[in-house]
Structures are given as C-alpha cells and as structure tokens.
N, C-alpha and C positions, 0 to 999 in steps of 0.2 A: 725497365721502366717504360712506361708508354714515349710515346715522341711526340702525344699531342701536348697542347698549350697546356703549363701547369696552373694548376688551381690550389687554393688557399684557402681554408673555412677557419676563422678566427671565432669564438665566443668572447662576449664583454669587448667587442672589436670596437665601438663608437667612440671611444675613450683613453687615455691614458696609453697602457704599457701595449693595450689591444691595439688602439688606435696607431699606436707608433710602426707596432708589426706590420699592420694591414698597408700602411702609407707603405713602408720598405719594401715589402712581395709587389705591390703596385709600381714601384719607382723600378724594379727588375721585371716588368712586362708581367706578369702573373695575372689569371683573372682572379678575383680577390671576394669573397662572401664573406659578410660579415653579422654577427646574431650579436642583439642587444635586448634590452627592455626600455630605453630611453628613446623614443621613436625620432624625437627632433633632434638628437645628437645623430642617430643612426645615418637619417636622411640626410643630414650634411655630412657626415664622414663618406657615405656611397658617392655624392656630387666631388669630392675630391677625389675621391679614387679616379672616378670616372674619367677625371680631367688628368689624371696621369695614367692610366693604363687602358681605359674605355671599355670596359669589362669588369666590371663591380655590383652584386648585388646587397641588398640590406635586408632582414628578416627579424621579425621581433619576435626573441625563443626566450623564453622561462627555462634556464638550464633546471630548473626543480622539477619539472613537466617533460617525463620520458617521452609522450608523444608528439612533444614543439621540437624537443630534440631529432628524434626518428623523421619529422616531419622536414623541416630543415635540409637534415641527409638527403633525402629522397626531392626535394627542389633540388638541389646541389647537383644530383647526377642526373635529373631532368634536364638542368640546363647545360652543363660541361660532360656529362656523359664520365666523368671520373670524376677522383679526388685523391690529391697526390701529398699534402698535410693538414693536418687539421691540430691544431692550439686552442687546446683547453685552457684559457684562461681565466674567463669570469670568476669574480671571488669577492670577499666581502673580508674586513677588519673586524676581528673581537677582541675583547679585553676583560677581564675580569680577575680576580682569584677565585679557587674553585669553591670558597664557601659564599662567596659573593653573587657570582655570575648565574643565572635563571636555567633552571634545563630548557624554557623556549629559547635562548639565548643557544644554549648549545644545540639544539635540532638544527635551529636555523643554520648554523654553520657549517655541521656537516653535511646539510641537505645542497648548500652551494657549493661547499669549497672541497668538499671529498666527493659528496654523489652525482655533483653537476661532472665533475671530470669522470666519474667514472661511467656516467649516462653517456658522455661526448665519446670514451674510447669503446665502451661496448658497440654504440652503431656505427662508427665510423671506421672501426676495426674489420666487422663484418664484411663492410665493402672491400677496406684492402685487401682482406683475403680472397677474397672472389677475381680481384685485378692482378692480386700478386706481386703487390708493392705498394708504397706508401710510407710516411711518414708521421708520429703521433707526437708533440710537442705537449706535455703539463707543466703547466706554470706551477710551483709548487711555492717556499721560501726558504730565505735562511732559517726561517722561523722551522722549517722543517728538520734542522740538522743541530741548531743553538736553541735550547729550552729555555727561553729569561722566565722568570718570574711573571706571575699575574697575567698569562698571553695562554692561558690553557688551553682553551677549545680552539684557537688559529694553531698552537703548538700542536696538538694532537692532528688537525685535519691536516696541517702540511705536511708532518712529518710520517702520515698515512699515503700523502701523493707520492711522495719521495717510494714509499714501499712497492705502492702499486706500479708505480714508472719502473722499479728493478725487474719486478716480478713480469712485465709485460717484454722488457727486453730482451730475458731469453726465453720467452712462451712466445713472440712471434716473429722474433728473426727466421725460422726457418720458412715464412711464409715469404721474405723480403720484407718485412717492416721493421724501420727503424723507428728509437723511442729515444726524446732527448728530454729530462727532468731540466729546468731553469728554477735555480733558488736566488735569487734576487734580495737583498738588503733593503733598508729604506732609498726611495730614491724619488722624485718629485712627481707626482702621479694624483687623481683624485679618491684614492683609496680611502682614503678619511670621511668621506659623504657617506659611508658605508657603516662607521665603525660602530659596533653593538657592544654596552657595554655598561655595568650598574653605577660605572662613575662619570658622573655628568662631564668632567673634566677632559676625560679621554679622548676626546675628538680632536678639541685644540693641540692635546698631547701629542696625538699620531701626526697630525698636521704639523707642526712644528721639527718633530723628528725627519717626516719626509724631506722638508725642505734641507735637510744639513747635507745632503748626498752629494758627491762630488761627481756623479755620472748620471746623465738623463734617460729617460725611457729611450729615445733615439737611439744613444748610444747600447743600449740593452735588446733592443730592437735588434740593429746589426750584429750583436753577437749572435743572438737567435738564428739571424740566417746563415752568418757563417757554422753553426753546430749542427743544424740542418744539411747544409749540402757537405760536410764531413765527416756526416754521421756521429756526432759525440755525444754520451751521453748524459754525463750531468755537468752542467753549465754553472758557475759561482762567479755572477759577473763581476762583485766588488771585492778588490782586493782586501782592504781590511776585514771583511765577513769571512773572508777565505784562511786570514792567518786567524781569527779566532777559534775556528774549525780546528784550524792545523794544531792548534794549543788542547783543544779538546780531543781528538785522536792521539796526541806524541807527547802532550806533556797535563794529562788529566789534573794534576795536581793543582797547578796550577789554575788551572781553567776552573774547577771545583770551589778553590779560593776566592776567586774573581767574582763567580756567581753567587758564592756564598754571602759575600762583601754587597751586592748589589740586593739578595733578598732582604739581607738584613737591614738596609738602609731604608728600601718598599716597607718592610714591616713599621720603621719609624717613623714613616712620611702618614701610614694609613691609624697607627694607634691611636686612638682618642682619650686624651685624657679622662683621669677619674672625677668623678664631682665628690 
C-alpha cells in the first residue's frame, strides 16, 4: 500500500452513517471526500471534517448519474493522487407489498440502492487496480440476509449488494483490493426521510423502528473502520440481528415459523373489512 496520506471517499456522506464514518476517518487523520445531494448538509459536514483533519472535500453527486460518480473519482485523484478506501453508502428506504408497490418505486430503489453501489464499485475499482491496492466498503443491510414481508424492493436490492460484494471479494483480491460488506439492522439515522412506499404511514413506522436501536451510527462507524483495517469481509453490527441470521442458517424451521407468523400478522393488519 502507498505510504502517502490515506484517503477515503464516502457517498451519502453528509448525514447519518455516512457522516459518522467521515468523522471517524477524519479523526484518524485521513483525507476525506464526501458526496451527497444535500448541499447545505454537505458543506456543513465538510467544515466539521476540516476542523478535524484539515483535508476534506464535498461534491454534489447523484449516484444515479454514472458521469457524476466518475467525475467525483477523477476530482479526488486530481486532489490527492490516490484513493485508499471508498464507501458506497448512499441509499434509500423502500417499503411495500409486491402487489401494492409501484414499478416506479422499484426502479428508483434499484437505481440508487443497487446501481448506485455498482457505479461506485466500477469506477473506483478501476483506479484501485491501477494502484495495486485499495478497499471497497458496500453498505448493505440485514435486509440483504433476512427478508421480512412487505420489504420487497429494499430486501432485493440489499441482497444484491451482498452478492455483488462477495463476487468482488474473490475477483479483486488478486489485485490487492479488499472488500467489506456491512449489514446493519435498524439504528438511529435519517433514513426514514427517503422512504418510498404505497403506505402513507410507512415513514412514521420506519422512524419508530430506527429509534429502537441500542447502537448508534458512531458505533457502527467504529466497527467499519476496524473491519477495513483487519480486512474483514462481512460486518454484522447488531447482535440481535446476527442471532436471527444464525436461526435462518442453522434452525430454518424456527426462523420460517417466526417469519410466517409475522407475515400473517401483517396480512391481518392490511386486510380491509368486507362491505
């Protein structure tokens, strides 16, 4: 790995987990480049980062736009000459049953949650291959491993990110590039702001679930930092969600029974009384 000052690039870096990770790397003395759509938050976060490390940048980047992602990477290279870590963090929340969710919501979720990660992986891996080193972090979700009812597009896109990450793990290792996929459960963040759902109460429900977490975005950011340093592939930050995943893998009948009960409960809540 290069002996030059280490640099990290983070999409969705102006709030939530993205900001927490940016601050964690800034405290470690890294050069930090963040990308986001919210310029007010982005510029404020850039100032916070500069106060910590004195070497931060903010760019307005829509991860749905391949040319914008590629241009951001080129701007980072122009400034620092190298990229050690990229974190594909930008994403949205989506909710809804398969019969109810609109195809437009599906397209939107896929374009950001999956293809936004794909674009980041594509352009930054090109540079890392040329460098001969680097590390790619993809922020997925426990929804990529545990597939609750009425979370169709979110589950599907996050599961795809897990599969993409595992594919890249073995593909990129010969080039000195590490891969980490992060699968958090609910934690306190502003993800609910982005929720797309046919259910008008979905945003309030997501906000309530996010508030139940016993760990914070800062806690997860610390775990991500350590996972990259140790070249850990899969990071499951929440103990309770890890246990559910273990049930699915090693006690599938118990898992299927619990998930089936949950599906029946949701169906009962959604069923309209007959006129």
